N, CA, C, O and the ligand as a Tripos MOL2 file, in Angstrom:
@<TRIPOS>MOLECULE
protein
  317   315    80     0     0
PROTEIN
NO_CHARGES

@<TRIPOS>ATOM
      1 N         299.7580   11.0140   34.6140 N.3       1 MET1
      2 CA        298.5630   10.7960   35.4540 C.3       1 MET1
      3 C         298.2710    9.3070   35.5380 C.2       1 MET1
      4 O         298.3720    8.5820   34.5490 O.2       1 MET1
      5 N         297.9170    8.8740   36.7070 N.am      2 SER2
      6 CA        297.5910    7.4710   36.9190 C.3       2 SER2
      7 C         296.2960    7.1080   36.2080 C.2       2 SER2
      8 O         295.4230    7.9450   35.9780 O.2       2 SER2
      9 N         296.2110    5.8490   35.8740 N.am      3 ARG3
     10 CA        294.9780    5.3790   35.2440 C.3       3 ARG3
     11 C         294.2850    4.3770   36.1450 C.2       3 ARG3
     12 O         294.9120    3.4890   36.7220 O.2       3 ARG3
     13 N         292.9910    4.5400   36.2490 N.am      4 PHE4
     14 CA        292.2000    3.6250   37.0560 C.3       4 PHE4
     15 C         291.0220    3.1490   36.2250 C.2       4 PHE4
     16 O         290.5050    3.8730   35.3740 O.2       4 PHE4
     17 N         290.6080    1.9150   36.4910 N.am      5 GLY5
     18 CA        289.3870    1.4430   35.8610 C.3       5 GLY5
     19 C         288.1970    2.1710   36.4590 C.2       5 GLY5
     20 O         288.1810    2.4860   37.6490 O.2       5 GLY5
     21 N         287.2050    2.4350   35.6280 N.am      6 LEU6
     22 CA        286.0350    3.1590   36.1240 C.3       6 LEU6
     23 C         285.3550    2.3960   37.2480 C.2       6 LEU6
     24 O         284.9800    2.9730   38.2680 O.2       6 LEU6
     25 N         285.2010    1.0840   37.0480 N.am      7 GLU7
     26 CA        284.4950    0.3210   38.0720 C.3       7 GLU7
     27 C         285.2810    0.3070   39.3750 C.2       7 GLU7
     28 O         284.7090    0.3470   40.4640 O.2       7 GLU7
     29 N         286.5830    0.2490   39.2440 N.am      8 GLU8
     30 CA        287.4400    0.2930   40.4280 C.3       8 GLU8
     31 C         287.1900    1.5910   41.2090 C.2       8 GLU8
     32 O         287.0650    1.5820   42.4330 O.2       8 GLU8
     33 N         287.1230    2.6790   40.4870 N.am      9 LEU9
     34 CA        286.8780    3.9640   41.1410 C.3       9 LEU9
     35 C         285.4970    4.0030   41.7740 C.2       9 LEU9
     36 O         285.3280    4.4410   42.9120 O.2       9 LEU9
     37 N         284.5200    3.5390   41.0200 N.am     10 ARG10
     38 CA        283.1390    3.6300   41.4990 C.3      10 ARG10
     39 C         282.9350    2.7290   42.7240 C.2      10 ARG10
     40 O         282.2810    3.1160   43.6940 O.2      10 ARG10
     41 N         283.5060    1.5260   42.6590 N.am     11 ILE11
     42 CA        283.3410    0.5690   43.7570 C.3      11 ILE11
     43 C         283.9750    1.1030   45.0350 C.2      11 ILE11
     44 O         283.4990    0.8330   46.1380 O.2      11 ILE11
     45 N         285.0510    1.8610   44.8720 N.am     12 ASN12
     46 CA        285.7480    2.3940   46.0430 C.3      12 ASN12
     47 C         285.3470    3.8260   46.3770 C.2      12 ASN12
     48 O         286.0690    4.5340   47.0780 O.2      12 ASN12
     49 N         284.2100    4.2370   45.8770 N.am     13 CYS13
     50 CA        283.7190    5.5930   46.1340 C.3      13 CYS13
     51 C         283.7730    5.8930   47.6270 C.2      13 CYS13
     52 O         283.4770    5.0440   48.4690 O.2      13 CYS13
     53 N         284.1590    7.1270   47.9240 N.am     14 LEU14
     54 CA        284.4720    7.4810   49.3140 C.3      14 LEU14
     55 C         283.3540    8.2190   50.0400 C.2      14 LEU14
     56 O         283.5380    8.6480   51.1790 O.2      14 LEU14
     57 N         282.2170    8.3720   49.4090 N.am     15 CYS15
     58 CA        281.1550    9.1210   50.0810 C.3      15 CYS15
     59 C         280.5310    8.2770   51.1980 C.2      15 CYS15
     60 O         280.7210    7.0620   51.2530 O.2      15 CYS15
     61 N         279.7960    8.9310   52.0720 N.am     16 ALA16
     62 CA        279.2160    8.2680   53.2370 C.3      16 ALA16
     63 C         278.2930    7.1280   52.8120 C.2      16 ALA16
     64 O         278.2760    6.0700   53.4420 O.2      16 ALA16
     65 N         277.5380    7.3410   51.7620 N.am     17 GLU17
     66 CA        276.5910    6.3260   51.3060 C.3      17 GLU17
     67 C         277.3190    5.0440   50.8720 C.2      17 GLU17
     68 O         276.9300    3.9410   51.2550 O.2      17 GLU17
     69 N         278.3640    5.2040   50.0810 N.am     18 CYS18
     70 CA        279.0700    4.0220   49.5720 C.3      18 CYS18
     71 C         279.8750    3.3450   50.6750 C.2      18 CYS18
     72 O         279.9820    2.1200   50.7210 O.2      18 CYS18
     73 N         280.4370    4.1570   51.5590 N.am     19 ARG19
     74 CA        281.1250    3.5530   52.7040 C.3      19 ARG19
     75 C         280.1380    2.7120   53.4940 C.2      19 ARG19
     76 O         280.4570    1.5970   53.9060 O.2      19 ARG19
     77 N         278.9530    3.2370   53.7040 N.am     20 GLY20
     78 CA        277.9200    2.5300   54.4500 C.3      20 GLY20
     79 C         277.5700    1.2050   53.7900 C.2      20 GLY20
     80 O         277.3990    0.1890   54.4630 O.2      20 GLY20
     81 N         277.4650    1.2270   52.4690 N.am     21 ARG21
     82 CA        277.1510   -0.0140   51.7550 C.3      21 ARG21
     83 C         278.2520   -1.0480   51.9560 C.2      21 ARG21
     84 O         277.9800   -2.2250   52.1940 O.2      21 ARG21
     85 N         279.4940   -0.5940   51.8580 N.am     22 ARG22
     86 CA        280.6050   -1.5400   52.0260 C.3      22 ARG22
     87 C         280.6470   -2.1020   53.4400 C.2      22 ARG22
     88 O         280.9660   -3.2710   53.6570 O.2      22 ARG22
     89 N         280.3120   -1.2240   54.4110 N.am     23 GLU23
     90 CA        280.2990   -1.7080   55.7930 C.3      23 GLU23
     91 C         279.2470   -2.7880   55.9930 C.2      23 GLU23
     92 O         279.3940   -3.6490   56.8600 O.2      23 GLU23
     93 N         278.1900   -2.7460   55.1970 N.am     24 GLN24
     94 CA        277.1550   -3.7770   55.2780 C.3      24 GLN24
     95 C         277.4800   -4.9810   54.4010 C.2      24 GLN24
     96 O         276.6780   -5.9080   54.2800 O.2      24 GLN24
     97 N         278.6540   -4.9590   53.7960 N.am     25 GLY25
     98 CA        279.0510   -6.0780   52.9450 C.3      25 GLY25
     99 C         278.4720   -6.0030   51.5410 C.2      25 GLY25
    100 O         278.5180   -6.9700   50.7800 O.2      25 GLY25
    101 N         277.9230   -4.8320   51.2090 N.am     26 LEU26
    102 CA        277.3770   -4.6530   49.8660 C.3      26 LEU26
    103 C         278.3910   -3.9200   49.0050 C.2      26 LEU26
    104 O         279.2410   -3.1940   49.5220 O.2      26 LEU26
    105 N         278.3050   -4.1050   47.7110 N.am     27 GLU27
    106 CA        279.1810   -3.3570   46.8290 C.3      27 GLU27
    107 C         278.5260   -2.0210   46.5050 C.2      27 GLU27
    108 O         277.3080   -1.9190   46.3540 O.2      27 GLU27
    109 N         279.3740   -1.0020   46.4050 N.am     28 ALA28
    110 CA        278.8520    0.3200   46.0780 C.3      28 ALA28
    111 C         278.3420    0.3570   44.6360 C.2      28 ALA28
    112 O         277.4880    1.1680   44.2770 O.2      28 ALA28
    113 N         278.8750   -0.5210   43.8470 N.am     29 TRP29
    114 CA        278.4600   -0.6300   42.4500 C.3      29 TRP29
    115 C         278.3730   -2.0880   42.0960 C.2      29 TRP29
    116 O         279.2300   -2.8290   42.5780 O.2      29 TRP29
    117 N         277.4330   -2.6030   41.3030 N.am     30 PRO30
    118 CA        276.2850   -1.8430   40.8210 C.3      30 PRO30
    119 C         275.1460   -1.8810   41.8340 C.2      30 PRO30
    120 O         274.8810   -2.9140   42.4490 O.2      30 PRO30
    121 N         274.4980   -0.7770   41.9960 N.am     31 GLY31
    122 CA        273.3230   -0.7410   42.8590 C.3      31 GLY31
    123 C         272.0950   -1.1440   42.0660 C.2      31 GLY31
    124 O         272.1840   -1.5090   40.8940 O.2      31 GLY31
    125 N         270.9460   -1.0720   42.7250 N.am     32 GLU32
    126 CA        269.7160   -1.4120   42.0320 C.3      32 GLU32
    127 C         269.4560   -0.4260   40.9110 C.2      32 GLU32
    128 O         269.6080    0.7830   41.0830 O.2      32 GLU32
    129 N         269.0630   -0.9530   39.7640 N.am     33 GLY33
    130 CA        268.7310   -0.0840   38.6310 C.3      33 GLY33
    131 C         269.9410    0.5820   38.0160 C.2      33 GLY33
    132 O         269.8070    1.5520   37.2700 O.2      33 GLY33
    133 N         271.1310    0.0680   38.3240 N.am     34 ALA34
    134 CA        272.3340    0.6740   37.7630 C.3      34 ALA34
    135 C         272.4150    0.3850   36.2690 C.2      34 ALA34
    136 O         272.0160   -0.6910   35.8220 O.2      34 ALA34
    137 N         272.9250    1.3320   35.5010 N.am     35 PRO35
    138 CA        273.1000    1.0940   34.0700 C.3      35 PRO35
    139 C         274.1150   -0.0240   33.8390 C.2      35 PRO35
    140 O         275.0130   -0.2400   34.6530 O.2      35 PRO35
    141 N         273.9620   -0.7290   32.7220 N.am     36 ALA36
    142 CA        274.8210   -1.8860   32.4430 C.3      36 ALA36
    143 C         276.2730   -1.4720   32.2770 C.2      36 ALA36
    144 O         277.1820   -2.1940   32.6850 O.2      36 ALA36
    145 N         276.4840   -0.3300   31.6880 N.am     37 VAL37
    146 CA        277.8490    0.1340   31.4540 C.3      37 VAL37
    147 C         278.0800    1.4070   32.2490 C.2      37 VAL37
    148 O         277.3620    2.3970   32.1060 O.2      37 VAL37
    149 N         279.0920    1.3520   33.0790 N.am     38 LEU38
    150 CA        279.4080    2.4970   33.9310 C.3      38 LEU38
    151 C         280.1550    3.5590   33.1330 C.2      38 LEU38
    152 O         281.0880    3.2550   32.3900 O.2      38 LEU38
    153 N         279.7390    4.7850   33.2950 N.am     39 ARG39
    154 CA        280.4350    5.8910   32.6350 C.3      39 ARG39
    155 C         280.5260    7.0890   33.5730 C.2      39 ARG39
    156 O         279.7260    7.2410   34.4960 O.2      39 ARG39
    157 N         281.5150    7.9290   33.3140 N.am     40 ILE40
    158 CA        281.5880    9.2140   34.0040 C.3      40 ILE40
    159 C         281.0230   10.2570   33.0640 C.2      40 ILE40
    160 O         281.5070   10.4300   31.9450 O.2      40 ILE40
    161 N         280.0000   10.9470   33.5240 N.am     41 GLU41
    162 CA        279.3800   11.9610   32.6690 C.3      41 GLU41
    163 C         280.0890   13.2990   32.8060 C.2      41 GLU41
    164 O         280.1320   14.1020   31.8740 O.2      41 GLU41
    165 N         280.6330   13.5130   33.9740 N.am     42 ASN42
    166 CA        281.2850   14.7950   34.2100 C.3      42 ASN42
    167 C         282.3080   14.6370   35.3280 C.2      42 ASN42
    168 O         282.0760   13.9170   36.3000 O.2      42 ASN42
    169 N         283.4290   15.3090   35.1810 N.am     43 ALA43
    170 CA        284.4480   15.2780   36.2280 C.3      43 ALA43
    171 C         284.8870   16.7040   36.4810 C.2      43 ALA43
    172 O         285.1400   17.4580   35.5420 O.2      43 ALA43
    173 N         284.9770   17.0720   37.7380 N.am     44 GLN44
    174 CA        285.4850   18.4050   38.0180 C.3      44 GLN44
    175 C         286.3920   18.4120   39.2220 C.2      44 GLN44
    176 O         286.2420   17.6220   40.1530 O.2      44 GLN44
    177 N         287.3340   19.3220   39.1770 N.am     45 GLU45
    178 CA        288.2470   19.4490   40.3010 C.3      45 GLU45
    179 C         287.5200   20.0940   41.4640 C.2      45 GLU45
    180 O         286.6980   20.9930   41.2860 O.2      45 GLU45
    181 N         287.8370   19.6220   42.6490 N.am     46 VAL46
    182 CA        287.2700   20.1990   43.8620 C.3      46 VAL46
    183 C         288.4020   20.9520   44.5450 C.2      46 VAL46
    184 O         289.3240   20.3470   45.0910 O.2      46 VAL46
    185 N         288.3230   22.2620   44.5090 N.am     47 GLY47
    186 CA        289.4380   23.0500   45.0200 C.3      47 GLY47
    187 C         290.6970   22.5870   44.3240 C.2      47 GLY47
    188 O         290.7110   22.3750   43.1120 O.2      47 GLY47
    189 N         291.7590   22.4300   45.1030 N.am     48 ASN48
    190 CA        292.9670   21.8630   44.4950 C.3      48 ASN48
    191 C         293.3130   20.5550   45.1700 C.2      48 ASN48
    192 O         294.4620   20.1130   45.1260 O.2      48 ASN48
    193 N         292.3320   19.9350   45.7930 N.am     49 TRP49
    194 CA        292.6390   18.7350   46.5660 C.3      49 TRP49
    195 C         291.9780   17.4650   46.0690 C.2      49 TRP49
    196 O         292.2250   16.3960   46.6280 O.2      49 TRP49
    197 N         291.1580   17.5390   45.0560 N.am     50 GLY50
    198 CA        290.5460   16.2870   44.6290 C.3      50 GLY50
    199 C         289.6960   16.4150   43.3850 C.2      50 GLY50
    200 O         289.6520   17.4590   42.7340 O.2      50 GLY50
    201 N         289.0290   15.3320   43.0790 N.am     51 LEU51
    202 CA        288.1840   15.2330   41.9000 C.3      51 LEU51
    203 C         286.8150   14.7200   42.3020 C.2      51 LEU51
    204 O         286.6820   13.8400   43.1520 O.2      51 LEU51
    205 N         285.8050   15.2910   41.6710 N.am     52 ASN52
    206 CA        284.4380   14.8160   41.8710 C.3      52 ASN52
    207 C         283.9270   14.2990   40.5380 C.2      52 ASN52
    208 O         284.0830   14.9540   39.5080 O.2      52 ASN52
    209 N         283.3120   13.1170   40.5610 N.am     53 PHE53
    210 CA        282.7680   12.5460   39.3320 C.3      53 PHE53
    211 C         281.2580   12.4980   39.4090 C.2      53 PHE53
    212 O         280.6790   12.2050   40.4550 O.2      53 PHE53
    213 N         280.6290   12.7910   38.2800 N.am     54 ALA54
    214 CA        279.2010   12.5290   38.1430 C.3      54 ALA54
    215 C         279.0740   11.2560   37.3230 C.2      54 ALA54
    216 O         279.3920   11.2420   36.1330 O.2      54 ALA54
    217 N         278.6100   10.1860   37.9600 N.am     55 TRP55
    218 CA        278.4750    8.8910   37.2900 C.3      55 TRP55
    219 C         277.1430    8.7920   36.5820 C.2      55 TRP55
    220 O         276.1920    9.4970   36.9210 O.2      55 TRP55
    221 N         277.0790    7.9190   35.6020 N.am     56 ASN56
    222 CA        275.8250    7.7890   34.8600 C.3      56 ASN56
    223 C         274.7630    7.0120   35.6210 C.2      56 ASN56
    224 O         273.6520    6.8430   35.1200 O.2      56 ASN56
    225 N         275.0830    6.5290   36.8340 N.am     57 ASP57
    226 CA        274.0150    5.9500   37.6590 C.3      57 ASP57
    227 C         273.3970    7.0150   38.5600 C.2      57 ASP57
    228 O         272.5990    6.7100   39.4470 O.2      57 ASP57
    229 N         273.7790    8.2740   38.3180 N.am     58 GLY58
    230 CA        273.1770    9.3720   39.0540 C.3      58 GLY58
    231 C         273.9120    9.7090   40.3350 C.2      58 GLY58
    232 O         273.4810   10.5710   41.1010 O.2      58 GLY58
    233 N         275.0230    9.0260   40.5640 N.am     59 HIS59
    234 CA        275.7690    9.2290   41.8030 C.3      59 HIS59
    235 C         276.7950   10.3380   41.6150 C.2      59 HIS59
    236 O         277.6180   10.2850   40.7010 O.2      59 HIS59
    237 N         276.7420   11.3390   42.4820 N.am     60 THR60
    238 CA        277.6240   12.5000   42.2700 C.3      60 THR60
    239 C         278.3240   12.9520   43.5380 C.2      60 THR60
    240 O         279.0050   13.9780   43.5280 O.2      60 THR60
    241 N         278.1780   12.2200   44.6210 N.am     61 THR61
    242 CA        278.6380   12.7640   45.8980 C.3      61 THR61
    243 C         280.0770   12.3970   46.2570 C.2      61 THR61
    244 O         280.6550   12.9950   47.1650 O.2      61 THR61
    245 N         280.6580   11.4300   45.5630 N.am     62 GLY62
    246 CA        282.0010   10.9920   45.9400 C.3      62 GLY62
    247 C         283.0760   11.9790   45.5140 C.2      62 GLY62
    248 O         283.0640   12.4880   44.3930 O.2      62 GLY62
    249 N         283.9940   12.2360   46.4160 N.am     63 ILE63
    250 CA        285.1450   13.0650   46.0750 C.3      63 ILE63
    251 C         286.4010   12.2280   46.2910 C.2      63 ILE63
    252 O         286.5920   11.6310   47.3510 O.2      63 ILE63
    253 N         287.2370   12.1950   45.2870 N.am     64 TYR64
    254 CA        288.4770   11.4160   45.3350 C.3      64 TYR64
    255 C         289.6240   12.3990   45.4830 C.2      64 TYR64
    256 O         289.9310   13.1590   44.5640 O.2      64 TYR64
    257 N         290.2470   12.3750   46.6330 N.am     65 THR65
    258 CA        291.3540   13.3110   46.8210 C.3      65 THR65
    259 C         292.5750   12.8000   46.0770 C.2      65 THR65
    260 O         292.7290   11.6000   45.8480 O.2      65 THR65
    261 N         293.4380   13.7320   45.7060 N.am     66 TRP66
    262 CA        294.6710   13.3380   45.0020 C.3      66 TRP66
    263 C         295.4720   12.3920   45.8700 C.2      66 TRP66
    264 O         296.0850   11.4430   45.3830 O.2      66 TRP66
    265 N         295.4560   12.6640   47.1560 N.am     67 GLU67
    266 CA        296.2030   11.8400   48.0950 C.3      67 GLU67
    267 C         295.7270   10.3850   48.0450 C.2      67 GLU67
    268 O         296.5370    9.4590   48.0110 O.2      67 GLU67
    269 N         294.4250   10.2020   48.0430 N.am     68 ILE68
    270 CA        293.8840    8.8490   48.0060 C.3      68 ILE68
    271 C         294.1830    8.1790   46.6650 C.2      68 ILE68
    272 O         294.5480    7.0040   46.6170 O.2      68 ILE68
    273 N         294.0280    8.9220   45.5990 N.am     69 LEU69
    274 CA        294.3180    8.3510   44.2780 C.3      69 LEU69
    275 C         295.7790    7.9230   44.1890 C.2      69 LEU69
    276 O         296.0960    6.8580   43.6590 O.2      69 LEU69
    277 N         296.6550    8.7640   44.7120 N.am     70 ARG70
    278 CA        298.0790    8.4150   44.7170 C.3      70 ARG70
    279 C         298.3280    7.1760   45.5650 C.2      70 ARG70
    280 O         299.1030    6.2970   45.1870 O.2      70 ARG70
    281 N         297.6570    7.1140   46.7250 N.am     71 GLY71
    282 CA        297.8160    5.9690   47.6140 C.3      71 GLY71
    283 C         297.3970    4.6730   46.9380 C.2      71 GLY71
    284 O         298.0870    3.6600   47.0550 O.2      71 GLY71
    285 N         296.2720    4.6950   46.2290 N.am     72 TRP72
    286 CA        295.8160    3.4950   45.5300 C.3      72 TRP72
    287 C         296.8250    3.0990   44.4620 C.2      72 TRP72
    288 O         297.0920    1.9170   44.2480 O.2      72 TRP72
    289 N         297.3720    4.0940   43.8050 N.am     73 ASP73
    290 CA        298.3310    3.8220   42.7460 C.3      73 ASP73
    291 C         299.5790    3.1610   43.3230 C.2      73 ASP73
    292 O         300.1080    2.2130   42.7430 O.2      73 ASP73
    293 N         300.0440    3.6570   44.4530 N.am     74 ASP74
    294 CA        301.2180    3.0800   45.1010 C.3      74 ASP74
    295 C         300.9670    1.6330   45.5180 C.2      74 ASP74
    296 O         301.8300    0.7690   45.3670 O.2      74 ASP74
    297 N         299.7640    1.3870   46.0480 N.am     75 GLU75
    298 CA        299.4200    0.0430   46.4890 C.3      75 GLU75
    299 C         299.4850   -0.9510   45.3460 C.2      75 GLU75
    300 O         299.8840   -2.1010   45.5280 O.2      75 GLU75
    301 N         299.0950   -0.5050   44.1850 N.am     76 ARG76
    302 CA        299.0160   -1.4310   43.0630 C.3      76 ARG76
    303 C         300.3780   -1.6890   42.4490 C.2      76 ARG76
    304 O         300.6200   -2.7400   41.8560 O.2      76 ARG76
    305 N         301.2710   -0.7080   42.6010 N.am     77 GLY77
    306 CA        302.5620   -0.8300   41.9580 C.3      77 GLY77
    307 C         302.3920   -0.8170   40.4540 C.2      77 GLY77
    308 O         301.3930   -0.3110   39.9420 O.2      77 GLY77
    309 N         303.3460   -1.3630   39.7550 N.am     78 ASP78
    310 CA        303.2920   -1.3980   38.2960 C.3      78 ASP78
    311 C         302.6600   -2.7090   37.8560 C.2      78 ASP78
    312 O         303.1580   -3.7940   38.1560 O.2      78 ASP78
    313 N         301.5570   -2.5830   37.1410 N.am     79 ARG79
    314 CA        300.9210   -3.7790   36.6590 C.3      79 ARG79
    315 C         300.7690   -3.6940   35.1650 C.2      79 ARG79
    316 O         300.2450   -4.6190   34.5450 O.2      79 ARG79
    317 ZN        279.5190    7.0980   46.7020 Zn       80 ZN80
@<TRIPOS>BOND
     1     1     2 1
     2     2     3 1
     3     3     4 2
     4     3     5 am
     5     5     6 1
     6     6     7 1
     7     7     8 2
     8     7     9 am
     9     9    10 1
    10    10    11 1
    11    11    12 2
    12    11    13 am
    13    13    14 1
    14    14    15 1
    15    15    16 2
    16    15    17 am
    17    17    18 1
    18    18    19 1
    19    19    20 2
    20    19    21 am
    21    21    22 1
    22    22    23 1
    23    23    24 2
    24    23    25 am
    25    25    26 1
    26    26    27 1
    27    27    28 2
    28    27    29 am
    29    29    30 1
    30    30    31 1
    31    31    32 2
    32    31    33 am
    33    33    34 1
    34    34    35 1
    35    35    36 2
    36    35    37 am
    37    37    38 1
    38    38    39 1
    39    39    40 2
    40    39    41 am
    41    41    42 1
    42    42    43 1
    43    43    44 2
    44    43    45 am
    45    45    46 1
    46    46    47 1
    47    47    48 2
    48    47    49 am
    49    49    50 1
    50    50    51 1
    51    51    52 2
    52    51    53 am
    53    53    54 1
    54    54    55 1
    55    55    56 2
    56    55    57 am
    57    57    58 1
    58    58    59 1
    59    59    60 2
    60    59    61 am
    61    61    62 1
    62    62    63 1
    63    63    64 2
    64    63    65 am
    65    65    66 1
    66    66    67 1
    67    67    68 2
    68    67    69 am
    69    69    70 1
    70    70    71 1
    71    71    72 2
    72    71    73 am
    73    73    74 1
    74    74    75 1
    75    75    76 2
    76    75    77 am
    77    77    78 1
    78    78    79 1
    79    79    80 2
    80    79    81 am
    81    81    82 1
    82    82    83 1
    83    83    84 2
    84    83    85 am
    85    85    86 1
    86    86    87 1
    87    87    88 2
    88    87    89 am
    89    89    90 1
    90    90    91 1
    91    91    92 2
    92    91    93 am
    93    93    94 1
    94    94    95 1
    95    95    96 2
    96    95    97 am
    97    97    98 1
    98    98    99 1
    99    99   100 2
   100    99   101 am
   101   101   102 1
   102   102   103 1
   103   103   104 2
   104   103   105 am
   105   105   106 1
   106   106   107 1
   107   107   108 2
   108   107   109 am
   109   109   110 1
   110   110   111 1
   111   111   112 2
   112   111   113 am
   113   113   114 1
   114   114   115 1
   115   115   116 2
   116   115   117 am
   117   117   118 1
   118   118   119 1
   119   119   120 2
   120   119   121 am
   121   121   122 1
   122   122   123 1
   123   123   124 2
   124   123   125 am
   125   125   126 1
   126   126   127 1
   127   127   128 2
   128   127   129 am
   129   129   130 1
   130   130   131 1
   131   131   132 2
   132   131   133 am
   133   133   134 1
   134   134   135 1
   135   135   136 2
   136   135   137 am
   137   137   138 1
   138   138   139 1
   139   139   140 2
   140   139   141 am
   141   141   142 1
   142   142   143 1
   143   143   144 2
   144   143   145 am
   145   145   146 1
   146   146   147 1
   147   147   148 2
   148   147   149 am
   149   149   150 1
   150   150   151 1
   151   151   152 2
   152   151   153 am
   153   153   154 1
   154   154   155 1
   155   155   156 2
   156   155   157 am
   157   157   158 1
   158   158   159 1
   159   159   160 2
   160   159   161 am
   161   161   162 1
   162   162   163 1
   163   163   164 2
   164   163   165 am
   165   165   166 1
   166   166   167 1
   167   167   168 2
   168   167   169 am
   169   169   170 1
   170   170   171 1
   171   171   172 2
   172   171   173 am
   173   173   174 1
   174   174   175 1
   175   175   176 2
   176   175   177 am
   177   177   178 1
   178   178   179 1
   179   179   180 2
   180   179   181 am
   181   181   182 1
   182   182   183 1
   183   183   184 2
   184   183   185 am
   185   185   186 1
   186   186   187 1
   187   187   188 2
   188   187   189 am
   189   189   190 1
   190   190   191 1
   191   191   192 2
   192   191   193 am
   193   193   194 1
   194   194   195 1
   195   195   196 2
   196   195   197 am
   197   197   198 1
   198   198   199 1
   199   199   200 2
   200   199   201 am
   201   201   202 1
   202   202   203 1
   203   203   204 2
   204   203   205 am
   205   205   206 1
   206   206   207 1
   207   207   208 2
   208   207   209 am
   209   209   210 1
   210   210   211 1
   211   211   212 2
   212   211   213 am
   213   213   214 1
   214   214   215 1
   215   215   216 2
   216   215   217 am
   217   217   218 1
   218   218   219 1
   219   219   220 2
   220   219   221 am
   221   221   222 1
   222   222   223 1
   223   223   224 2
   224   223   225 am
   225   225   226 1
   226   226   227 1
   227   227   228 2
   228   227   229 am
   229   229   230 1
   230   230   231 1
   231   231   232 2
   232   231   233 am
   233   233   234 1
   234   234   235 1
   235   235   236 2
   236   235   237 am
   237   237   238 1
   238   238   239 1
   239   239   240 2
   240   239   241 am
   241   241   242 1
   242   242   243 1
   243   243   244 2
   244   243   245 am
   245   245   246 1
   246   246   247 1
   247   247   248 2
   248   247   249 am
   249   249   250 1
   250   250   251 1
   251   251   252 2
   252   251   253 am
   253   253   254 1
   254   254   255 1
   255   255   256 2
   256   255   257 am
   257   257   258 1
   258   258   259 1
   259   259   260 2
   260   259   261 am
   261   261   262 1
   262   262   263 1
   263   263   264 2
   264   263   265 am
   265   265   266 1
   266   266   267 1
   267   267   268 2
   268   267   269 am
   269   269   270 1
   270   270   271 1
   271   271   272 2
   272   271   273 am
   273   273   274 1
   274   274   275 1
   275   275   276 2
   276   275   277 am
   277   277   278 1
   278   278   279 1
   279   279   280 2
   280   279   281 am
   281   281   282 1
   282   282   283 1
   283   283   284 2
   284   283   285 am
   285   285   286 1
   286   286   287 1
   287   287   288 2
   288   287   289 am
   289   289   290 1
   290   290   291 1
   291   291   292 2
   292   291   293 am
   293   293   294 1
   294   294   295 1
   295   295   296 2
   296   295   297 am
   297   297   298 1
   298   298   299 1
   299   299   300 2
   300   299   301 am
   301   301   302 1
   302   302   303 1
   303   303   304 2
   304   303   305 am
   305   305   306 1
   306   306   307 1
   307   307   308 2
   308   307   309 am
   309   309   310 1
   310   310   311 1
   311   311   312 2
   312   311   313 am
   313   313   314 1
   314   314   315 1
   315   315   316 2
@<TRIPOS>SUBSTRUCTURE
     1 MET1         2 RESIDUE 1 A MET
     2 SER2         6 RESIDUE 1 A SER
     3 ARG3        10 RESIDUE 1 A ARG
     4 PHE4        14 RESIDUE 1 A PHE
     5 GLY5        18 RESIDUE 1 A GLY
     6 LEU6        22 RESIDUE 1 A LEU
     7 GLU7        26 RESIDUE 1 A GLU
     8 GLU8        30 RESIDUE 1 A GLU
     9 LEU9        34 RESIDUE 1 A LEU
    10 ARG10       38 RESIDUE 1 A ARG
    11 ILE11       42 RESIDUE 1 A ILE
    12 ASN12       46 RESIDUE 1 A ASN
    13 CYS13       50 RESIDUE 1 A CYS
    14 LEU14       54 RESIDUE 1 A LEU
    15 CYS15       58 RESIDUE 1 A CYS
    16 ALA16       62 RESIDUE 1 A ALA
    17 GLU17       66 RESIDUE 1 A GLU
    18 CYS18       70 RESIDUE 1 A CYS
    19 ARG19       74 RESIDUE 1 A ARG
    20 GLY20       78 RESIDUE 1 A GLY
    21 ARG21       82 RESIDUE 1 A ARG
    22 ARG22       86 RESIDUE 1 A ARG
    23 GLU23       90 RESIDUE 1 A GLU
    24 GLN24       94 RESIDUE 1 A GLN
    25 GLY25       98 RESIDUE 1 A GLY
    26 LEU26      102 RESIDUE 1 A LEU
    27 GLU27      106 RESIDUE 1 A GLU
    28 ALA28      110 RESIDUE 1 A ALA
    29 TRP29      114 RESIDUE 1 A TRP
    30 PRO30      118 RESIDUE 1 A PRO
    31 GLY31      122 RESIDUE 1 A GLY
    32 GLU32      126 RESIDUE 1 A GLU
    33 GLY33      130 RESIDUE 1 A GLY
    34 ALA34      134 RESIDUE 1 A ALA
    35 PRO35      138 RESIDUE 1 A PRO
    36 ALA36      142 RESIDUE 1 A ALA
    37 VAL37      146 RESIDUE 1 A VAL
    38 LEU38      150 RESIDUE 1 A LEU
    39 ARG39      154 RESIDUE 1 A ARG
    40 ILE40      158 RESIDUE 1 A ILE
    41 GLU41      162 RESIDUE 1 A GLU
    42 ASN42      166 RESIDUE 1 A ASN
    43 ALA43      170 RESIDUE 1 A ALA
    44 GLN44      174 RESIDUE 1 A GLN
    45 GLU45      178 RESIDUE 1 A GLU
    46 VAL46      182 RESIDUE 1 A VAL
    47 GLY47      186 RESIDUE 1 A GLY
    48 ASN48      190 RESIDUE 1 A ASN
    49 TRP49      194 RESIDUE 1 A TRP
    50 GLY50      198 RESIDUE 1 A GLY
    51 LEU51      202 RESIDUE 1 A LEU
    52 ASN52      206 RESIDUE 1 A ASN
    53 PHE53      210 RESIDUE 1 A PHE
    54 ALA54      214 RESIDUE 1 A ALA
    55 TRP55      218 RESIDUE 1 A TRP
    56 ASN56      222 RESIDUE 1 A ASN
    57 ASP57      226 RESIDUE 1 A ASP
    58 GLY58      230 RESIDUE 1 A GLY
    59 HIS59      234 RESIDUE 1 A HIS
    60 THR60      238 RESIDUE 1 A THR
    61 THR61      242 RESIDUE 1 A THR
    62 GLY62      246 RESIDUE 1 A GLY
    63 ILE63      250 RESIDUE 1 A ILE
    64 TYR64      254 RESIDUE 1 A TYR
    65 THR65      258 RESIDUE 1 A THR
    66 TRP66      262 RESIDUE 1 A TRP
    67 GLU67      266 RESIDUE 1 A GLU
    68 ILE68      270 RESIDUE 1 A ILE
    69 LEU69      274 RESIDUE 1 A LEU
    70 ARG70      278 RESIDUE 1 A ARG
    71 GLY71      282 RESIDUE 1 A GLY
    72 TRP72      286 RESIDUE 1 A TRP
    73 ASP73      290 RESIDUE 1 A ASP
    74 ASP74      294 RESIDUE 1 A ASP
    75 GLU75      298 RESIDUE 1 A GLU
    76 ARG76      302 RESIDUE 1 A ARG
    77 GLY77      306 RESIDUE 1 A GLY
    78 ASP78      310 RESIDUE 1 A ASP
    79 ARG79      314 RESIDUE 1 A ARG
    80 ZN80       317 GROUP 0 **** ****
């Protein structure tokens, strides 16, 4: 399984809200009142096509498809 930094995942969150923030030139993380240390409180599979994370900043709407996770991994190559 590929490994990703938590902040990397959170910053690239794919939900409409985070996409909107990025389109405005804002970072999806950290938002206002965000906890100092980012954590995943819960992770669950969504069907058989992706993963949903519940972040400790209360954000739970992002779904990361396996396809996207694989794509990010390919982009990075071996580091
Ligand atoms: Zn999001």
